[in-house]
C-alpha positions as CSV (number, residue, x, y, z in Angstrom):
1,M,-2.5,-99.6,182.8
2,T,-2.2,-96.2,181.2
3,G,-3.0,-92.9,182.9
4,S,-6.1,-92.6,180.6
5,E,-7.4,-96.0,181.7
6,R,-6.8,-95.2,185.4
7,S,-8.6,-91.9,185.1
8,R,-11.8,-93.3,183.7
9,G,-13.3,-93.8,187.1
10,R,-12.7,-90.2,188.2
11,A,-14.1,-87.1,186.7
12,L,-13.9,-83.3,187.2
13,L,-16.2,-80.6,185.9
14,I,-14.7,-77.1,186.3
15,G,-17.5,-74.7,186.8
16,N,-17.7,-71.0,186.8
17,S,-17.4,-70.8,190.6
18,R,-16.9,-74.3,191.9
19,W,-15.3,-77.6,191.0
20,H,-17.4,-80.7,190.8
21,W,-15.9,-84.2,191.3
22,A,-17.0,-87.8,190.8
23,Q,-15.2,-90.9,192.0
24,Q,-16.4,-94.4,191.2
25,H,-16.2,-97.0,194.0
26,D,-17.2,-100.6,194.3
27,K,-20.5,-99.5,195.9
28,G,-21.3,-96.7,193.4
29,V,-20.2,-93.2,192.7
30,R,-19.3,-90.4,195.2
31,F,-20.0,-86.8,194.1
32,D,-18.7,-83.7,195.9
33,H,-18.5,-80.1,195.1
34,G,-16.3,-77.3,196.4
35,E,-13.9,-74.4,195.8
36,P,-11.2,-74.8,193.1
37,D,-8.4,-77.1,194.4
38,P,-5.7,-77.7,191.9
39,G,-3.7,-79.8,194.5
40,R,-6.5,-82.4,194.4
41,I,-5.7,-83.2,190.8
42,G,-2.6,-85.1,191.9
43,T,-0.5,-87.3,189.6
44,D,-3.5,-89.2,188.3
45,P,-5.6,-86.5,186.5
46,P,-9.3,-87.2,186.0
47,I,-11.5,-87.2,182.9
48,W,-12.4,-83.5,182.8
49,A,-14.4,-80.7,181.1
50,A,-14.4,-77.0,181.8
51,V,-16.4,-73.9,181.5
52,G,-14.3,-72.0,184.0
53,P,-10.5,-71.3,184.2
54,V,-8.4,-74.4,183.6
55,P,-5.4,-74.9,186.0
56,E,-1.9,-75.5,184.7
57,Q,-1.9,-79.1,186.0
58,L,-4.6,-80.1,183.4
59,M,-3.3,-78.2,180.4
60,A,-0.9,-81.0,179.6
61,H,-3.7,-83.6,179.7
62,Q,-5.9,-82.7,176.7
63,D,-6.3,-86.4,176.0
64,L,-8.5,-86.6,179.1
65,R,-10.6,-83.6,178.2
66,I,-14.2,-83.8,177.1
67,R,-15.2,-81.1,174.7
68,I,-18.5,-80.2,173.0
69,E,-17.7,-82.3,170.0
70,D,-17.3,-85.3,172.2
71,V,-20.8,-85.2,173.5
72,P,-23.3,-87.1,171.3
73,L,-26.0,-84.5,171.5
74,P,-27.2,-84.1,167.8
75,Q,-27.3,-80.5,166.4
76,A,-25.5,-79.1,169.4
77,P,-23.8,-75.9,168.1
78,P,-20.0,-75.5,168.7
79,W,-20.6,-72.5,170.9
80,L,-22.8,-74.4,173.4
81,G,-21.3,-74.7,176.9
82,V,-20.0,-78.3,177.4
83,D,-21.8,-78.4,180.8
84,R,-25.1,-77.8,179.1
85,A,-24.4,-80.4,176.4
86,L,-23.3,-83.0,179.0
87,G,-26.4,-82.5,181.1
88,A,-28.9,-82.5,178.2
89,W,-27.4,-85.6,176.7
90,M,-27.4,-87.5,180.0
91,A,-31.0,-86.4,180.8
92,W,-32.0,-87.8,177.4
93,R,-30.1,-91.0,178.0
94,C,-31.5,-91.5,181.5
95,S,-35.0,-90.9,180.2
96,Q,-34.5,-93.6,177.6
97,E,-33.1,-96.0,180.2
98,R,-35.9,-95.4,182.6
99,K,-38.4,-95.8,179.7
100,L,-40.0,-92.4,180.3
101,D,-42.2,-90.9,177.7
102,C,-39.9,-88.8,175.5
103,S,-42.5,-88.2,172.8
104,R,-42.5,-84.4,173.6
105,G,-38.8,-84.2,174.4
106,L,-37.5,-82.7,177.6
107,L,-36.4,-79.5,179.3
108,L,-33.3,-79.5,181.4
109,V,-32.9,-76.9,184.1
110,D,-29.3,-76.7,185.4
111,A,-29.5,-74.5,188.6
112,G,-25.9,-73.5,189.0
113,T,-24.1,-70.1,189.0
114,V,-26.1,-69.4,185.9
115,M,-29.4,-71.1,185.6
116,S,-29.6,-72.6,182.1
117,L,-32.7,-74.1,180.5
118,T,-31.9,-76.5,177.6
119,L,-34.5,-78.0,175.3
120,V,-34.0,-81.4,173.9
121,M,-36.5,-82.2,171.1
122,A,-38.5,-85.4,170.7
123,D,-35.8,-86.8,168.4
124,G,-33.0,-86.2,171.0
125,C,-31.6,-83.2,169.2
126,F,-30.6,-79.9,170.8
127,G,-33.5,-77.4,170.5
128,G,-32.2,-74.2,172.1
129,G,-32.6,-72.7,175.5
130,Q,-32.5,-69.8,177.9
131,L,-29.9,-68.4,180.4
132,I,-30.6,-66.3,183.5
133,P,-28.5,-65.5,186.6
134,G,-28.6,-68.2,189.2
135,Y,-29.9,-68.0,192.8
136,R,-26.8,-66.6,194.5
137,L,-25.7,-64.5,191.4
138,Q,-29.1,-62.7,191.5
139,L,-28.7,-62.0,195.2
140,E,-25.2,-60.8,194.8
141,A,-26.3,-58.5,191.9
142,M,-28.9,-56.9,194.1
143,V,-26.3,-56.3,196.9
144,E,-23.7,-54.9,194.5
145,G,-26.2,-52.7,192.6
146,T,-27.7,-51.0,195.7
147,V,-26.8,-49.3,198.9
148,G,-29.4,-50.5,201.4
149,L,-29.6,-54.3,200.7
150,Q,-27.9,-56.8,203.0
151,S,-24.8,-58.7,202.2
152,T,-25.2,-62.3,201.0
153,S,-22.9,-63.4,203.8
154,E,-26.2,-63.4,205.8
155,L,-27.8,-65.8,203.4
156,S,-29.4,-68.8,205.1
157,D,-30.1,-72.2,203.6
158,D,-32.9,-72.6,206.1
159,D,-36.1,-72.9,204.0
160,E,-38.2,-71.8,207.0
161,A,-36.9,-68.2,206.4
162,I,-38.5,-68.0,203.0
163,Q,-41.7,-70.0,203.5
164,E,-43.7,-66.8,203.6
165,V,-44.7,-65.3,200.3
166,F,-44.0,-61.8,201.7
167,P,-41.3,-62.1,204.3
168,Q,-40.7,-59.1,206.6
169,Q,-36.9,-59.5,206.9
170,T,-34.9,-58.0,204.0
171,I,-32.6,-60.9,203.2
172,A,-35.6,-63.4,203.3
173,A,-37.5,-61.0,201.0
174,M,-34.6,-61.0,198.6
175,Q,-34.3,-64.8,198.7
176,R,-38.0,-65.3,198.2
177,G,-38.1,-62.9,195.3
178,V,-35.3,-64.5,193.5
179,L,-36.8,-68.0,194.1
180,E,-40.1,-66.9,192.7
181,A,-38.5,-65.4,189.6
182,M,-36.6,-68.7,188.9
183,L,-39.6,-70.8,189.5
184,A,-41.7,-68.6,187.2
185,T,-39.1,-68.8,184.5
186,I,-39.1,-72.6,184.6
187,E,-42.9,-72.8,184.7
188,A,-43.2,-70.5,181.7
189,A,-40.6,-72.5,179.7
190,Q,-42.2,-75.8,180.7
191,Q,-45.6,-74.6,179.4
192,H,-44.0,-74.2,176.0
193,A,-41.8,-77.4,176.1
194,K,-44.6,-79.6,177.5
195,G,-42.2,-82.6,177.8
196,L,-40.2,-84.1,180.7
197,L,-38.7,-81.6,183.1
198,W,-35.3,-82.4,184.5
199,I,-33.6,-80.3,187.2
200,C,-30.0,-80.6,188.2
201,G,-27.3,-78.4,189.7
202,G,-26.5,-77.0,193.1
203,D,-29.8,-75.4,193.7
204,A,-31.9,-78.2,192.2
205,A,-33.2,-79.5,195.6
206,L,-34.2,-75.9,196.6
207,L,-36.2,-75.5,193.4
208,K,-37.9,-78.9,193.8
209,R,-38.9,-78.2,197.4
210,H,-40.7,-75.0,196.3
211,W,-42.0,-76.2,192.9
212,T,-45.8,-75.9,192.9
213,G,-46.3,-77.1,189.3
214,S,-47.1,-80.6,188.2
215,T,-44.6,-83.2,189.4
216,E,-45.8,-85.9,187.0
217,L,-43.1,-85.1,184.5
218,L,-40.5,-83.9,187.0
219,Q,-37.1,-85.7,187.4
220,L,-34.5,-84.5,189.9
221,E,-30.9,-85.6,189.3
222,G,-28.2,-83.3,190.9
223,D,-25.1,-84.6,189.1
224,L,-26.1,-85.3,185.5
225,Q,-22.9,-83.7,184.0
226,L,-20.6,-85.8,186.2
227,Q,-22.5,-89.0,185.2
228,A,-22.0,-88.0,181.6
229,L,-18.3,-87.4,182.1
230,L,-17.8,-90.8,183.6
231,S,-19.8,-92.5,180.8
232,L,-17.9,-90.7,178.0
233,G,-14.6,-91.1,179.8
234,A,-15.1,-94.9,179.8
235,G,-15.1,-94.7,176.0
236,L,-12.0,-92.7,175.6
237,S,-9.2,-94.4,173.8
238,S,-5.9,-94.3,175.8
239,G,-3.5,-91.9,174.3
240,R,-6.1,-90.0,172.3
241,D,-4.3,-87.1,170.6
242,R,-6.0,-83.7,170.9
């Protein structure tokens, strides 16, 4: 068995701030996310894609790399981030497999370091999108750009702290404001898109918990890009020359 064949059940997406892993097992797929860890690559490198810095260990394994041109998303421009292409293509594919109504296309929200909104048209083609700073990036920008706001080291994942529309505590007010801005951006985009709404990424669950719009068209799937990598990796020919 070649290295390429062994690696098809293991995938890595190198993000802007974190690494995202998938490992196929007999009972399914395990996903996990964490700080960059080149030592984890080992001697059996995974199928991989990158939007962040690529470690030396993977530079010699371009045959295992998935690039934008490998993603079957029609009309995707060459400058599109491979993570956006992977997510949009997999959201479209999952919609087809689940027999969801795709007659008005879909909008994919990837709530990561940057929150990207990617439109897929009714024919499955790339239709454009929007980019805004993600949840933590917006909070960090407020801290770095001011004197009196609190450090994000005090950031809590406790939803109870931001349940109030107008919190009294500064850090909760920052969190609530950023959350409201993100939700308003999604809602405004969805009013134009009118099709299915998919949400993925590290802050997907947070956005879904606070979503007050219609849930009829809403689909939550945290690891669309990794699913796409595993699917595309299974079709790689061993020894593909890049």
